C-alpha positions as CSV (number, residue, x, y, z in Angstrom):
1,X,37.3,93.2,-269.6
2,X,34.3,95.3,-269.5
3,X,34.6,99.0,-270.2
4,X,37.7,100.2,-268.4
5,X,37.0,101.6,-265.0
6,X,40.2,103.7,-265.2
7,X,39.4,107.2,-266.6
8,X,41.6,108.9,-269.2
9,X,42.6,111.5,-266.6
10,X,43.7,108.8,-264.2
11,X,45.8,107.1,-266.9
12,X,47.5,110.4,-267.6
13,X,48.2,110.8,-263.9
14,X,49.7,107.3,-263.8
15,X,51.7,107.9,-266.9
16,X,53.2,111.1,-265.5
17,X,53.6,109.8,-261.9
18,X,51.1,112.3,-260.5
19,X,48.2,111.8,-258.2
20,X,47.6,108.9,-255.8
21,X,49.7,105.7,-256.1
22,X,48.5,102.9,-258.3
23,X,45.9,100.6,-256.6
24,X,46.0,96.9,-256.9
25,X,42.8,96.9,-258.9
26,X,44.3,99.4,-261.4
27,X,47.4,97.3,-261.7
28,X,45.4,94.2,-262.5
29,X,43.2,96.1,-265.1
30,X,46.3,97.6,-266.8
31,X,47.9,94.1,-266.9
32,X,44.7,92.7,-268.5
33,X,44.7,95.5,-271.1
34,X,48.3,94.9,-271.9
35,X,47.8,91.2,-272.3
36,X,44.8,91.7,-274.6
37,X,46.8,94.1,-276.7
38,X,49.7,91.7,-277.1
39,X,47.3,89.0,-278.4
40,X,45.7,91.1,-281.0
41,X,46.3,90.5,-284.7
42,X,45.9,93.0,-287.6
43,X,42.5,92.9,-289.4
44,X,43.9,94.6,-292.5
45,X,46.8,96.6,-293.8
46,X,47.3,100.1,-295.4
47,X,50.1,101.1,-297.7
48,X,51.9,104.0,-296.0
49,X,52.9,105.6,-299.3
50,X,49.3,105.3,-300.7
51,X,48.0,106.7,-297.4
52,X,50.4,109.7,-297.4
53,X,49.4,110.4,-301.0
54,X,45.7,110.5,-300.0
55,X,44.7,107.1,-301.2
56,X,44.1,105.0,-298.0
57,X,43.3,101.7,-299.7
58,X,42.7,98.9,-297.3
59,X,44.6,95.7,-298.1
60,X,43.1,92.4,-297.0
61,X,46.6,90.9,-296.5
62,X,50.1,92.3,-296.3
63,X,51.4,93.2,-299.7
64,X,55.1,92.8,-299.9
65,X,55.2,94.6,-303.2
66,X,54.3,97.9,-301.4
67,X,57.1,99.8,-299.8
68,X,55.7,99.9,-296.4
69,X,52.4,98.4,-295.2
70,X,51.0,99.4,-291.8
71,X,48.8,97.0,-289.8
72,X,45.3,98.0,-288.9
73,X,44.0,96.6,-285.6
74,X,40.4,96.3,-284.4
75,X,39.2,97.5,-281.1
76,X,39.7,95.0,-278.3
77,X,36.5,93.0,-277.6
78,X,34.9,93.3,-274.2
79,X,35.0,90.1,-272.2
80,X,31.9,87.9,-272.1
81,X,31.9,87.6,-268.3
82,X,32.4,90.5,-265.9
83,X,35.1,90.3,-263.3
84,X,34.4,89.7,-259.6
85,X,35.1,93.3,-258.6
86,X,32.3,94.7,-260.8
87,X,30.0,92.0,-259.2
88,X,30.9,93.2,-255.7
89,X,30.3,96.9,-256.7
90,X,26.9,95.9,-258.1
91,X,26.1,94.2,-254.8
92,X,27.0,97.3,-252.8
93,X,24.8,99.5,-255.1
94,X,21.9,97.0,-254.7
95,X,22.3,97.1,-250.9
96,X,22.4,100.9,-250.9
97,X,18.8,100.9,-252.2
98,X,17.5,99.2,-249.0
99,X,15.5,101.4,-246.7
100,X,17.1,100.0,-243.6
101,X,20.6,99.0,-243.1
102,X,20.5,95.7,-241.2
103,X,22.1,92.3,-241.7
104,X,19.0,90.8,-243.3
105,X,18.6,93.6,-245.9
106,X,22.4,93.5,-246.6
107,X,22.3,89.7,-247.1
108,X,19.2,89.9,-249.2
109,X,20.8,92.5,-251.5
110,X,23.9,90.5,-251.9
111,X,21.9,87.3,-252.6
112,X,19.8,89.1,-255.3
113,X,22.9,90.4,-257.1
114,X,24.6,87.0,-256.9
115,X,21.6,85.2,-258.3
116,X,21.3,87.7,-261.2
117,X,25.1,87.3,-261.7
118,X,25.0,83.5,-261.8
119,X,22.1,83.3,-264.2
120,X,23.6,85.9,-266.6
121,X,27.1,84.4,-266.3
122,X,25.8,80.9,-267.2
123,X,23.8,82.3,-270.2
124,X,26.8,84.3,-271.4
125,X,29.2,81.3,-271.2
126,X,26.7,79.0,-272.9
127,X,26.1,81.5,-275.7
128,X,29.6,82.5,-276.5
129,X,32.3,79.9,-275.8
130,X,35.7,81.5,-276.5
131,X,39.2,80.1,-277.1
132,X,41.7,81.5,-274.6
133,X,44.9,82.7,-276.2
134,X,48.3,82.4,-274.6
135,X,47.8,79.3,-272.5
């Protein structure tokens, strides 16, 4: 997932059941975020007693001799390939730059964005093959 399109304020509204109802796009993005979080593994551990005493030593692996070790997680990586919604939004923005709004200009803008998308997508997929977890 690229950077979240849901703002912090919107997440607070959703969490407190305030504001507009959840859109389909927001539902899908929240589900993707939850799935990515479920697949994450700790990159290190910290001893809670050492941390509370002011000695936050990072442990490379879980030390069962320590009373309580807390996992440390890395930030979720951004996906290599953007989702189709962001592609459509980019196409709309490209079309807005046209001086005239006609079918030819609209189609040209969409074709330009799609050509850029396909070339970037092919390059990203070729450069960074990734294993899909959970399948």
